[in-house]
Steps between C-alpha positions, in 0.01 A plus 500: 500500500601136449384411854163672452461339158583157642258548790223607263564203273502257795180644648295488181643161400394357837150644467453364149639158597256472788210617287594271212542203733158566654337503155677175404380333820142602423523394133656162580254439784788408730315631803134398524252781464344421838839547668532846344151593620579375851822703505319820400227433756767460769664826394173694499389357834832576677551868578869462580573333168312773310691766692833339411401470134383863493826627649703283260303626202545862610874451544532340157318793339714751692824324407393477136418873479820594684717290269333649191543855633866444588568341161332785310690756709834334426421480130405868492816589691715306255350695208661823619838625616494738797768725641509788744560861403544781751145615422337156513477155344518450123374191319575400142287250314684204351288548188652846456848347518404237243376772261826688551697185413294442184574852377869457579516172308358667188826693471695181431494406129582137585173454692174449316274454802531506880262386775647592840369381836617678816496343847595672825597333827717564803798365308464761226342542158486218247426575134411206277520628143367277222635624169479420131830567324582533132689216334811707418554579870790383713299358789768505777599861424141618463375337819796644692421843356134463602592401855745784547271763349191397697688471829649849475180663374274342762738592780532856367123532463422373850795674661565202726796270552292183537626195312349471152511157337439490125395168344477490122304220336532485122168349396533531122742585220331706229612581147503862396204574280577621154392852435185526301562619149375846432280494189607856419867397499454193283654516156247646268457355151641754254246641256488344151659737247501287184249493216217253491458306176157377403460203273204456277340159459 
């Protein structure tokens, strides 16, 4: 994936550099306009040159489409985990695993919010879990608990022995919100039981 990504980046960077340089040359009038016209006339009048340019253009388009297709295919492949069953291949969406992790994290009272991101490669499964913890939480103990719980649950769910790396990023420490007071439970003012005296003016 890194090689394909680097090749794609190099290819499109080269194309944009050449195109940008051509526009700068025209804007700065570095090459006289008559020279540009003469060059195009030479190209159009020479069949061999036009043939070479046509083949080059076709190859560039083919390479561009092939790189895009390969890149999209790799991205789609990385969004799923596949394994073989006796009756055929089974694929699991990484989004489904992320939803499973979110539901598992809700069972921990120390965690207010979790945003997991799952990546799959030949080396195994990597889970990057961004969490918001409450302020009265012991961070080392809680993060260790999160890592152990997620690793065992993901491996049990997938039924595979592939390495599972759990990264926990604590993005925020939140204070526990005070419970809203229930108006029905508020102390009611006792009814007045005395006598009212009226004064005459």
